[in-house]
C-alpha positions, 0 to 999 in steps of 0.5 A: 778477627777474634784477636781484634775483638779481644783486644778491644775488650781488653782495652775497654775492661783496663779502663774500667768500661762496663756492661760490655756487649758484642753483637754479631753482624756478620752477613747480615750488615753491609757496614760492619761485622761486629759492633761493641757497645759499652758504658763508661762512668764519666766523660773523662772515662769515656774518653779514656776508653776510647783512647785506649781502644784506638791504641789497641787498634792502631797496634793491630795495624788498623789503617782505617780508623774514624772517631767521633764524639770525643770532645763532648764524650757522652757517646763516642763512636769508633769506626774500625772498619769491620767493627764498630765501637760505641762508648756511651754514658749511662744516660745516653745508653738507657736513651737509645738502648742500641741492643734493642735497636738491633735485636736480630743480631747474635750477642757473642760476648761475654763468650768470645769463644763460644 
């Protein structure tokens, strides 16, 4: 799992994603073990981030993959089975404040090795 998380973060950073946070839900949530949230600077940037994440996940032989929101690209959700990635514009991220919604999760990024 650590390799998968590192590859996703690398993809986000390669496309200039910002404010990356990883929440650990392992044992607390039946939907996923981890959630990654990041901010893109524009709709074009959000699409580029989500496409790069998709490429990285497919390179890890991720067979179960579902992506929503790429057309409008204000909030793209990538369901990678055991990890869910949210790529949002700043306005949407400020409005929904997902980090606060899931306040009981442990934050494991920026330090993946901690």
